[in-house]
C-alpha positions in Angstrom: -25.0 45.9 -55.9 -21.5 47.1 -55.0 -23.1 49.8 -52.8 -25.1 47.3 -51.0 -22.1 45.1 -50.2 -20.2 48.1 -48.9 -23.1 49.1 -46.8 -23.3 45.6 -45.3 -19.6 45.5 -44.6 -19.7 48.8 -42.9 -22.7 47.8 -40.8 -21.0 44.6 -39.8 -17.9 46.6 -38.7 -19.9 48.8 -36.6 -21.6 45.8 -34.9 -18.2 44.4 -34.1 -16.9 47.6 -32.7 -20.1 47.9 -30.5 -19.4 44.4 -29.2 -15.9 45.1 -28.4 -16.9 48.2 -26.6 -19.5 46.3 -24.5 -16.9 43.5 -23.6 -14.4 46.2 -22.5 -17.0 47.2 -19.8 -17.4 43.7 -18.4 -15.5 43.2 -15.1 -13.0 40.4 -15.2 -11.4 39.0 -12.0 -7.7 38.9 -12.0 -5.0 38.6 -9.4 -3.5 41.8 -8.3 -1.9 41.0 -4.9 -2.3 42.3 -1.4 -0.2 42.9 1.6 0.2 40.9 4.9 1.6 42.8 7.9 2.8 41.6 11.4 1.9 43.4 14.6 5.4 44.7 15.8 4.2 44.9 19.4 4.2 41.1 19.7 7.7 39.6 19.4 7.7 36.0 18.1 9.3 33.4 20.3 12.5 32.0 18.8 12.1 28.7 20.6 8.7 27.0 21.1 8.2 24.7 24.1 5.2 23.2 26.1 5.9 25.8 28.8 5.1 28.8 26.5 2.3 27.1 24.5 -0.4 29.6 25.6 1.7 32.7 24.8 1.0 34.6 21.5 3.3 33.8 18.7 2.2 36.6 16.3 -0.6 38.8 15.2 -1.3 39.7 11.6 -3.5 41.9 9.6 -3.9 42.3 5.8 -5.5 44.2 3.0 -8.4 43.0 1.0 -7.3 40.9 -1.9 -7.5 42.9 -5.1 -9.2 40.6 -7.6 -9.8 43.3 -10.2 -13.6 43.6 -9.3 -15.7 44.2 -6.2 -15.7 40.8 -4.6 -15.8 38.9 -1.3 -12.9 36.5 -1.0 -12.2 33.8 1.6 -9.0 33.9 3.5 -6.7 31.4 5.2 -3.3 31.6 6.9 -0.8 29.1 5.5 2.7 28.2 6.6 5.5 26.4 4.6 9.2 25.7 4.9 11.1 28.7 3.4 14.4 26.8 2.8 13.1 23.3 1.8 9.9 24.2 0.0 10.5 27.5 -2.0 7.5 26.8 -4.2 5.2 26.3 -1.2 4.1 22.9 -2.5 3.6 21.5 1.0 1.9 24.4 2.7 -0.1 23.7 5.8 -3.4 25.6 6.5 -4.2 27.1 9.9 -7.5 25.7 11.2 -7.6 27.5 14.6 -10.1 30.2 15.7 -7.8 33.1 15.6 -8.8 34.5 12.3 -11.4 37.4 12.3 -12.7 38.9 9.1 -15.2 41.7 8.9 -16.0 44.3 6.2 -13.6 46.6 7.8 -10.7 44.4 9.0 -8.9 41.1 8.5 -6.8 39.8 11.4 -5.3 36.6 12.8 -3.7 35.8 16.1 -1.7 32.6 16.4 -0.5 31.0 19.7 2.9 29.3 20.1 1.1 25.9 20.5 -0.7 26.5 17.2 2.4 27.5 15.4 4.2 24.4 16.7 1.4 22.2 15.5 1.5 23.7 12.1 5.3 23.1 11.9 4.9 19.5 12.9 2.7 18.9 9.9 5.3 20.1 7.6 7.0 17.1 5.8 10.4 18.7 6.4 9.8 19.4 10.1 13.0 19.0 12.2 14.0 20.0 15.8 16.5 22.6 14.6 15.9 26.2 13.7 13.5 26.4 10.8 12.7 29.5 8.5 8.9 29.4 8.3 7.0 31.4 5.8 3.6 32.7 6.8 1.2 34.0 4.0 -2.4 34.7 3.6 -4.2 32.7 0.8 -7.2 34.4 -0.8 -9.7 32.2 -2.7 -12.5 33.5 -5.0 -15.3 31.5 -6.5 -17.3 28.4 -5.6 -14.6 26.1 -6.8 -11.7 28.5 -5.9 -11.3 29.6 -9.4 -9.0 32.4 -8.5 -6.3 31.9 -5.8 -3.7 34.4 -4.9 -1.2 34.9 -2.0 0.0 37.8 0.1 3.7 38.5 0.5 5.4 36.0 3.0 6.6 37.0 6.4 9.4 34.7 7.5 10.2 33.6 11.1 13.3 31.8 12.3 11.9 29.4 15.0 12.7 26.2 16.7 9.8 23.9 17.3 9.4 20.8 19.3 8.1 17.4 18.2 4.6 16.3 19.1 5.2 12.8 17.9 4.9 10.0 20.5 8.4 9.4 22.2 10.1 6.3 20.9 12.2 3.5 22.4 13.5 0.7 20.3 14.2 -2.8 21.6 17.6 -3.7 20.0 18.9 -7.2 20.0 22.7 -7.3 20.4 24.2 -6.5 17.0 21.0 -5.1 15.7 20.1 -1.8 14.1 18.5 0.7 16.5 16.7 2.6 13.8 14.8 -0.5 12.4 14.4 -2.4 15.7 10.9 -3.0 17.2 9.4 0.2 18.7 7.9 0.9 22.0 5.7 4.1 22.1 4.6 6.3 25.0 1.0 7.1 25.6 1.4 10.8 24.7 4.2 13.1 23.7 4.8 14.5 27.1 5.1 11.1 28.8 8.2 9.1 29.4 6.8 6.6 31.8 4.3 4.7 29.6 6.3 3.1 26.8 4.9 -0.2 25.6 4.9 -2.6 22.6 3.9 -6.2 21.8 6.6 -8.1 20.0 7.6 -11.5 18.8 11.2 -11.7 20.1 14.0 -14.1 19.5 16.0 -15.4 22.4 19.0 -13.2 23.1 20.1 -10.0 24.9 18.5 -6.6 24.3 18.9 -3.0 25.2 16.5 0.0 24.8 17.6 2.9 22.6 16.1 6.4 22.7 16.5 8.7 19.7 16.8 12.4 19.8 13.4 14.3 19.9 13.2 14.2 16.1 13.8 10.5 15.8 17.4 10.4 14.9 19.6 7.6 16.3 22.9 9.2 15.4 23.5 9.8 19.2 21.0 7.7 21.1 20.5 7.3 24.8 21.0 3.7 25.8 19.2 1.9 28.6 19.8 -1.6 29.9 18.6 -3.4 33.0 18.2 -6.4 35.2 15.4 -7.6 37.5 13.1 -4.9 36.2 15.3 -2.0 37.1 16.8 0.2 34.3 20.0 2.0 34.2 21.4 4.5 31.6 24.5 4.1 29.5 26.2 1.7 27.0 27.7 -0.2 30.0 24.3 -1.0 31.6 23.5 -4.7 31.8 21.6 -6.2 28.8 17.9 -7.3 29.1 17.8 -11.1 28.7 15.0 -12.8 26.8 15.4 -16.6 27.5 13.1 -18.1 24.8 11.6 -17.0 21.5 8.0 -16.0 21.7 5.5 -13.3 22.1 6.1 -10.6 24.7 4.6 -7.4 26.1 7.4 -5.0 26.9 7.0 -1.8 29.0 9.4 0.8 30.2 9.5 3.9 32.4 12.6 6.1 31.8 11.6 9.0 34.1 14.3 9.7 36.8 12.0 8.4 39.6 10.8 5.4 37.5 13.7 3.7 35.7 11.9 0.3 35.3 10.9 -2.1 32.7 9.0 -5.3 32.3 9.1 -8.2 29.7 6.1 -10.5 30.0 5.6 -13.6 27.9 2.2 -14.6 26.6 1.2 -17.6 24.4 -1.7 -15.9 22.6 -4.4 -13.3 22.5 -8.0 -14.6 23.0 -11.6 -13.4 22.7 -13.6 -13.4 25.9 -17.0 -12.1 27.1 -20.7 -12.8 26.9 -20.7 -12.7 23.1 -18.5 -15.9 23.2 -20.8 -18.0 25.5 -23.4 -17.6 28.2 -21.3 -19.7 30.6 -17.7 -19.3 31.2 -17.6 -15.9 29.6 -14.3 -15.0 31.4 -12.4 -17.8 29.7 -10.8 -16.6 26.5 -10.8 -18.5 23.2 -7.2 -18.3 21.9 -6.4 -16.7 18.5 -3.5 -17.5 16.1 -0.6 -15.5 14.9 0.4 -17.7 12.0 3.5 -15.7 10.9 4.6 -14.3 14.2 3.8 -10.8 12.9 1.6 -10.0 15.9 -1.5 -10.1 13.8 -4.0 -12.5 15.4 -7.0 -14.1 13.9 -9.8 -16.4 14.9 -13.0 -17.7 13.2 -15.7 -17.9 15.9 -19.5 -17.9 16.4 -20.5 -14.8 18.4 -23.9 -13.9 19.8 -25.5 -11.0 18.1 -25.8 -7.8 20.3 -23.5 -9.1 23.1 -20.1 -7.9 24.2 -16.6 -9.1 24.2 -13.0 -7.9 24.7 -9.4 -9.4 24.1 -6.9 -10.9 26.6 -3.2 -11.7 26.1 -2.8 -14.9 28.2 0.0 -17.3 29.3 -1.9 -20.5 29.4 -0.2 -23.1 31.5 -0.8 -25.9 29.0 -0.5 -26.2 25.2 -3.1 -24.6 22.9 -5.0 -27.2 21.0 -6.8 -27.1 17.6 -6.2 -25.1 14.4 -7.3 -22.4 15.3 -7.1 -23.4 18.9 -10.5 -23.9 20.4 -9.6 -24.7 24.1 -6.3 -24.5 25.9 -5.3 -27.7 27.6 -4.0 -27.9 31.1 -5.4 -25.8 34.0 -5.1 -22.2 34.9 -4.1 -19.1 32.9 -2.1 -15.9 33.6 -3.7 -12.8 32.1 -1.0 -10.4 30.9 -3.3 -7.6 29.5 -6.9 -6.9 28.8 -7.9 -4.8 25.6 -11.1 -2.9 25.2 -12.6 -0.6 22.6 -10.7 2.7 22.2 -12.1 6.1 21.4 -11.0 5.9 17.8 -13.1 3.6 15.7 -11.8 0.0 15.4 -9.0 0.5 17.9 -8.3 -1.2 21.2 -6.4 0.0 24.2 -5.3 -1.7 27.5 -7.9 -1.3 30.3 -9.4 -3.2 33.2 -13.0 -2.0 33.1 -15.3 -0.7 30.3 -14.5 -0.8 26.7 -16.7 -3.6 25.6 -17.0 -4.3 21.9 -20.6 -5.1 20.8 -21.4 -7.6 18.1 -23.6 -6.1 15.5 -27.3 -7.0 15.6 -30.0 -7.4 18.2 -29.5 -9.7 21.2 -32.0 -12.4 20.1 -30.1 -15.4 21.2 -28.7 -16.2 17.8 -25.1 -16.4 16.7 -23.2 -15.3 13.6 -19.8 -16.7 12.4 -17.1 -14.0 12.3 -13.5 -13.8 11.2 -11.9 -11.7 14.0 -8.6 -10.0 13.4 -6.5 -8.2 16.0 -3.5 -6.3 14.7 -1.0 -5.6 17.5 1.9 -4.9 15.3 1.7 -1.0 15.6 2.4 0.2 19.1 -0.3 2.5 20.5 -2.3 1.9 17.3 -3.9 -1.5 18.0 -6.8 -2.3 15.6 -9.4 -5.0 15.3 -12.0 -6.0 12.6 -15.1 -8.2 12.6 -16.0 -9.8 9.2 -19.0 -12.1 8.7 -17.7 -15.5 7.5 -20.1 -16.8 4.8 -19.0 -20.4 5.2 
């Protein structure tokens, strides 16, 4: 009996050794590192600007990531702030078409415009010199089970902001950093600033921050009779009465102009509102003077409408107002459908918004909301009112 037990134990030990020997031969993926290299023939620009956007910033090549086994990994170029993000928590991934990976090579070429766009996505972006780490990220597995990084290559580079240029409309004694904002149409334009505001009566000036949004040393503009001038001594812009205003400004050297136009309300107009008198707008309500306008209205299915800001000559009647009293209106702006879903932009032709459904002559009651509180990001919504 003892011999049988000994034989069984020995046999079990041999099985265990055999199993260990088999497991030792199984390939196991593990991170072993790989090297990123920069093409020395391409000197990286120290300062990025729209004028050199098309130039090459850098070209890279790297080894295959060593995952401990014969594998095919996926690669991405990532950038991060060397000084303010040493753990690479807020890395940004390059999404351009400059990466080329073949069985024999792995390369990436990045333009100045692409590097500047990546820098602008970093939470710590500023307009001074930044030390930017560029690395290659290797991922392996369907769910990226194994991730490893190359060595970083660090660049000292000054980028430029691609945020929309800002002007703030500051009431005398107010805070420039928190005052209502006008935004330009794009980051290269200084002639298209605009914003819709509810303003108190008083005197105002326009403040421009530095390119990264700091008001520590702003440029100040004032004006009279629609003409702007620069400097703290410039005349103040006068707002005679509290109300809603569309404010525009052009601070280009050949422009230097502004306008402050009063309007009583936004309104809905178009064939979706009525068959007759489609050009006459139905006024909306801004109950809290937050520039968020609303209206409950019956709209024809499948028909079109837009929005107007109007200065009706008479009072607006009803709650919400249904018909303006008095005669005549002055249209301040017309807003139509933008290229981004549920947005509107100022336009004179096109941009009609279509009411859902087929044009069968029936109406549906909608709650219409127009949010004009965010310059250059004006949004609308249509919600069926069940009541």
